Backbone as a chain_set.jsonl record, in Angstrom:
{"seq": "XXXXXXXXXXXXXXXXXXXXXXXXXXXXXXXXXXXXXXXXXXXXXXXXXXXXXXXXXXXXXXXXXXXXXXXXXXXXXX", "coords": {"N": [[6.921, 10.147, 12.589], [5.019, 7.067, 12.64], [2.736, 7.248, 11.08], [3.32, 9.34, 9.329], [5.472, 8.222, 8.0], [4.227, 6.085, 6.714], [2.552, 7.521, 4.981], [4.481, 8.772, 3.373], [5.606, 6.573, 2.121], [3.387, 5.78, 0.706], [3.189, 7.842, -1.122], [5.338, 7.191, -2.707], [4.514, 4.839, -3.979], [2.146, 5.477, -5.295], [2.418, 6.568, -8.03], [2.816, 4.202, -9.38], [0.504, 2.863, -9.308], [-2.397, 1.95, -11.167], [-4.277, 4.591, -12.662], [-7.024, 4.432, -12.216], [-7.149, 3.084, -9.846], [-6.07, 4.568, -7.814], [-7.701, 6.063, -6.075], [-8.822, 4.09, -4.624], [-7.216, 2.933, -2.789], [-5.644, 2.956, 0.397], [-3.147, 4.137, 2.66], [-1.784, 2.152, 5.291], [-0.811, 0.96, 8.587], [2.714, 0.602, 9.487], [4.429, -2.125, 10.521], [6.89, -3.726, 12.162], [8.562, -4.072, 9.806], [6.645, -4.708, 7.942], [4.277, -3.386, 5.815], [0.984, -2.231, 5.684], [-1.531, -2.039, 3.248], [-4.672, -0.674, 2.491], [-7.523, -1.683, 0.712], [-10.412, -0.623, -1.1], [-12.312, -2.529, -1.91], [-12.834, -6.071, -2.713], [-12.086, -6.615, -5.408], [-10.318, -4.529, -5.997], [-8.378, -5.098, -4.087], [-7.425, -7.532, -5.007], [-6.239, -6.831, -7.483], [-4.32, -5.085, -6.484], [-2.694, -6.838, -5.058], [-1.455, -8.164, -7.162], [0.281, -6.234, -7.976], [2.143, -5.996, -5.974], [4.994, -6.817, -5.967], [6.147, -4.82, -7.6], [5.405, -2.516, -6.181], [6.714, -2.931, -3.767], [9.363, -2.787, -4.609], [9.46, -0.07, -5.259], [9.136, 1.149, -2.765], [11.274, 0.133, -1.309], [13.54, 1.505, -2.069], [13.599, 3.922, -0.638], [12.805, 3.153, 1.871], [14.307, 0.851, 3.216], [13.832, -0.846, 5.333], [11.338, -1.928, 5.104], [10.032, -4.941, 4.339], [7.928, -6.347, 3.413], [4.593, -6.2, 2.075], [1.285, -6.015, 3.036], [-2.076, -6.647, 2.026], [-5.214, -5.451, 2.823], [-8.775, -5.528, 3.034], [-10.84, -2.747, 3.254], [-13.19, -2.274, 5.874], [-16.649, -2.255, 5.119], [-18.228, 0.851, 4.909], [-21.002, 1.962, 6.623]], "CA": [[5.915, 9.237, 13.149], [4.65, 5.952, 11.773], [1.724, 7.703, 10.125], [4.017, 10.133, 8.303], [6.28, 7.274, 7.227], [3.298, 5.36, 5.856], [2.115, 8.435, 3.917], [5.579, 8.998, 2.426], [5.674, 5.343, 1.322], [2.237, 5.8, -0.199], [3.53, 8.747, -2.223], [6.274, 6.484, -3.587], [3.847, 3.794, -4.772], [1.009, 5.985, -6.067], [2.63, 6.633, -9.49], [2.839, 2.85, -9.946], [-0.865, 2.34, -9.303], [-3.217, 2.43, -12.283], [-5.018, 5.799, -12.279], [-8.357, 4.056, -11.737], [-7.058, 2.465, -8.52], [-5.462, 5.449, -6.803], [-8.686, 6.489, -5.073], [-9.346, 2.889, -3.957], [-6.177, 2.394, -1.913], [-5.276, 3.833, 1.514], [-1.987, 3.64, 3.415], [-2.048, 1.659, 6.637], [0.335, 0.976, 9.504], [3.958, -0.128, 9.241], [4.667, -2.874, 11.744], [8.011, -4.666, 12.086], [8.999, -4.351, 8.442], [5.515, -5.018, 7.069], [3.399, -2.237, 5.602], [-0.36, -2.64, 5.263], [-2.311, -1.174, 2.372], [-6.098, -0.997, 2.541], [-8.238, -1.546, -0.554], [-11.84, -0.361, -0.9], [-13.119, -3.736, -2.116], [-12.077, -7.282, -3.058], [-11.495, -6.519, -6.749], [-9.142, -3.641, -5.882], [-7.373, -5.824, -3.308], [-6.865, -8.556, -5.894], [-5.349, -6.139, -8.418], [-3.213, -4.554, -5.692], [-1.786, -7.956, -4.749], [-0.653, -8.44, -8.366], [1.272, -5.163, -8.111], [3.0, -5.913, -4.79], [6.451, -6.797, -6.22], [6.466, -3.499, -8.137], [5.253, -1.534, -5.103], [7.781, -3.184, -2.797], [10.58, -2.216, -5.21], [9.37, 1.393, -5.165], [9.286, 1.533, -1.361], [12.571, -0.325, -0.796], [14.552, 2.516, -2.379], [13.667, 4.905, 0.431], [12.484, 2.508, 3.152], [14.822, -0.517, 3.119], [13.351, -1.662, 6.443], [10.07, -2.577, 4.761], [10.349, -6.168, 3.597], [6.702, -6.994, 2.965], [3.388, -5.375, 2.044], [0.046, -6.787, 3.173], [-3.262, -5.978, 1.517], [-6.443, -5.763, 3.549], [-9.95, -4.859, 2.488], [-11.447, -1.836, 4.223], [-14.558, -2.649, 6.234], [-17.674, -1.45, 4.442], [-18.752, 1.92, 5.763], [-22.462, 1.96, 6.474]], "C": [[5.604, 8.127, 12.159], [3.661, 6.364, 10.695], [2.377, 8.472, 8.975], [4.833, 9.206, 7.396], [5.398, 6.49, 6.243], [2.836, 6.238, 4.691], [3.238, 8.67, 2.898], [5.788, 7.764, 1.556], [4.556, 5.331, 0.282], [2.508, 6.72, -1.391], [4.495, 8.089, -3.208], [5.551, 5.492, -4.492], [2.715, 4.328, -5.639], [1.25, 6.072, -7.575], [2.616, 5.257, -10.151], [1.458, 2.189, -9.917], [-1.582, 2.824, -10.561], [-4.08, 3.605, -11.804], [-6.383, 5.456, -11.678], [-8.326, 3.49, -10.317], [-6.62, 3.43, -7.419], [-6.44, 5.877, -5.717], [-9.209, 5.31, -4.251], [-8.375, 2.307, -2.937], [-5.823, 3.428, -0.845], [-4.039, 3.265, 2.211], [-2.4, 3.201, 4.819], [-0.778, 1.655, 7.462], [1.552, 0.217, 8.97], [4.309, -0.809, 10.558], [5.752, -3.92, 11.524], [8.357, -5.069, 10.653], [7.889, -4.723, 7.481], [4.578, -3.812, 7.016], [2.055, -2.749, 5.124], [-0.962, -1.583, 4.359], [-3.763, -1.629, 2.451], [-6.729, -0.732, 1.177], [-9.727, -1.395, -0.261], [-12.705, -1.609, -1.025], [-12.242, -4.874, -2.625], [-11.401, -7.189, -4.426], [-10.241, -5.635, -6.727], [-8.019, -4.339, -5.123], [-6.662, -6.855, -4.174], [-5.865, -7.935, -6.867], [-4.103, -5.618, -7.681], [-2.194, -5.651, -5.378], [-0.911, -8.306, -5.95], [0.486, -7.431, -8.505], [2.301, -5.137, -6.979], [4.502, -5.948, -5.083], [6.922, -5.432, -6.717], [6.428, -2.445, -7.032], [6.36, -1.684, -4.066], [9.112, -2.631, -3.31], [10.602, -0.701, -5.037], [9.655, 1.867, -3.741], [10.696, 1.237, -0.853], [13.682, 0.694, -1.034], [14.713, 3.482, -1.205], [13.443, 4.31, 1.817], [12.974, 1.056, 3.151], [14.347, -1.43, 4.253], [12.036, -2.372, 6.155], [10.352, -3.75, 3.834], [9.111, -6.811, 2.997], [5.567, -5.976, 2.956], [2.19, -6.32, 2.116], [-1.098, -5.966, 2.606], [-4.46, -6.426, 2.331], [-7.589, -4.979, 2.91], [-10.557, -3.994, 3.596], [-12.835, -2.363, 4.599], [-15.549, -1.715, 5.534], [-18.178, -0.377, 5.402], [-20.262, 2.001, 5.543], [-23.021, 3.353, 6.66]], "O": [[5.898, 8.248, 10.969], [3.728, 5.902, 9.556], [2.035, 8.282, 7.808], [4.875, 9.39, 6.18], [5.778, 6.264, 5.094], [2.737, 5.771, 3.557], [2.978, 8.758, 1.698], [6.114, 7.891, 0.376], [4.754, 4.926, -0.864], [2.112, 6.426, -2.519], [4.474, 8.393, -4.401], [5.933, 5.321, -5.649], [2.355, 3.691, -6.629], [0.371, 5.687, -8.344], [2.422, 5.159, -11.363], [1.275, 1.09, -10.441], [-1.404, 3.968, -10.978], [-4.556, 3.605, -10.669], [-6.839, 6.114, -10.742], [-9.362, 3.423, -9.655], [-6.781, 3.141, -6.233], [-6.049, 6.036, -4.561], [-9.956, 5.506, -3.292], [-8.677, 1.303, -2.292], [-5.714, 4.62, -1.133], [-3.901, 2.048, 2.337], [-3.263, 3.816, 5.445], [0.217, 2.274, 7.086], [1.437, -0.674, 8.129], [4.466, -0.149, 11.585], [5.554, -4.885, 10.785], [8.434, -6.254, 10.33], [8.158, -5.024, 6.318], [4.149, -3.294, 8.047], [1.995, -3.612, 4.248], [-0.914, -0.389, 4.655], [-4.046, -2.827, 2.474], [-6.497, 0.31, 0.565], [-10.241, -1.963, 0.703], [-13.714, -1.739, -0.332], [-11.065, -4.679, -2.93], [-10.266, -7.637, -4.585], [-9.234, -5.955, -7.359], [-6.847, -4.193, -5.468], [-5.447, -7.026, -4.083], [-4.766, -8.46, -7.05], [-2.985, -5.702, -8.19], [-0.985, -5.422, -5.426], [0.243, -8.7, -5.783], [1.529, -7.738, -9.083], [3.237, -4.338, -7.02], [5.237, -5.162, -4.486], [7.975, -4.946, -6.303], [7.307, -1.586, -6.952], [6.88, -0.694, -3.55], [9.895, -2.073, -2.541], [11.637, -0.12, -4.71], [10.337, 2.872, -3.541], [11.246, 2.0, -0.059], [14.656, 0.74, -0.283], [15.833, 3.819, -0.823], [13.846, 4.897, 2.821], [12.164, 0.131, 3.093], [14.449, -2.652, 4.146], [11.657, -3.302, 6.866], [10.837, -3.586, 2.714], [9.218, -7.715, 2.168], [5.573, -5.015, 3.726], [2.094, -7.289, 1.363], [-1.094, -4.738, 2.693], [-4.697, -7.621, 2.509], [-7.389, -3.914, 2.327], [-10.76, -4.451, 4.72], [-13.571, -2.843, 3.737], [-15.29, -0.521, 5.385], [-18.511, -0.659, 6.553], [-20.73, 2.095, 4.408], [-24.233, 3.548, 6.571]]}, "num_chains": 1, "name": "protein.A"}
């Protein structure tokens, strides 16, 4: 399923995330070669965007169909 595929991609990129960021990032949907990652807040999203080339390399090994990663900020939970 798409959800399982997203989680397996997330397992590939987690070791490349700084330890302080791992709890701030969530896997999102994979849609037509683009995978979305959700960040808890703007600062985490900004740092995540800097890491995208590294993360894309990690994912491409096992998921060559993913050509891009988008970063979105999770809506604040009230």
